[in-house]
C-alpha positions, 0 to 999 in steps of 0.5 A: 457539524458535531463541533457546531452542536448538531446531533450525530443522527442529524449530521448523518441525515445531512451526509446522506442527502448530500452524498452523490455516490449511490453505493456510499449513500446506501452505506450511510443510510444503513449507518444512520438506521443503526445509530437511530436504533441506539447502536454506537457510531463506531459499531455501526461503521464497523459493520461496513468494513469495505467502506470503513477500515479498522483504523477509522472505527478504532478512532471513532470508538475512542472518540465516543468513549472519551467524549471527544468525537469531533476531535477524533473525526478531525484527526481522522480527516487529517490522517486520510488527507495525508494518506491521499497526499502520500499516495499521490507522491508515491504515484509521482515517484513511480511514474518516472522510472516506469515511463523510462522502462516502457520507453526502453522496452519499446525501443528494444522491441523496435530493434528486435522486430525491425532493425535486427532483421535488416542487419541480418539480411545485409550480413547474410549476403556477405557470406562471412561466418559471424560470431556466436553472439551475433547469431543469437541476436539474429535468432532473437530478432527472427523469433520476435518478428513472428511472436512479438505479441506473445511478450505482452501476453506473457507479462500480463499472465505473469502479473495475474499469477503473482496477484493471485499467488499473493492470496495464498498465505504460504506465498504472501511472505516470500512475494512481499519480501521480494517486492522490497528488494526490487531495484528502484521500486523496492525502496519506494514501496518500503518507505511508503509502507513505513510512512503509512504505518507510523502515521497510523500509529501517531493518529491512534496514540493521539486519540488514546488507543492502547499501544498494543492495539495501535501496533497491530493496526499499524501492521495491518495497514502496512500492506506488506506481510514482512512489515506486518510481521515486524509490527506483530513482533514488536507488539508481542515483545511490548506485551511482555514489557519490553520497550519498543525501541529495544526490540526494534534495535535487537531484531533490526526491524527498521532503519536506525533513524526509526529506532532513535526517534521511537527511543526519544518518544518513549523517554519523553 
């Protein structure tokens, strides 16, 4: 609409009218009221951080300052669509190993609760002394028969503990570092976080946002405390004039391919 010459206020009015979600409609109405009062669009959006993140507000502010708001909005929409596509790919990548693990757990559960007790009865009638390992398997089966429901409860409680522990600042770093080392899933988490962060940087740099600010925002959107610390390390070094690729290589913050790509970008 802005590309077609419709004023910002008129564009926001149309968005308010066509938005079906009641909560988001209230947010847009608030933004419309603030812009109508003379507040810049980027500032008005920043007042609703749950709906518009720092990346969104930074791109829009940059577009307003440079007089190319429509270009910034197009870049932002493309970025958000790419993020959604990446999210779907991550879910797809997680689905197969997650399904396999669930099937394995179900099979193990059936073996422990149903099959092992049947073997235990059969061997019990033989009167033969059984190996220690066999006795332990039988003991597990016997316990599982009466306590199988405790396993999913324990898993759920553990999930809640980890989720709430991440809110504690002192535990966030070790938990996020451990998440990157999880077999199969850790690699997916790491690569998706890198893709999200560097795509954020690309969008911000294209819109003219200063490099130091883009590094900070890239760290914030990573969703992992260890990667966030890495981006902040690069930002601090860059503020003193150190090239990005140099500090990446010296500190071994990212894979070699990332270092080479950044070096090429800086040189050209």
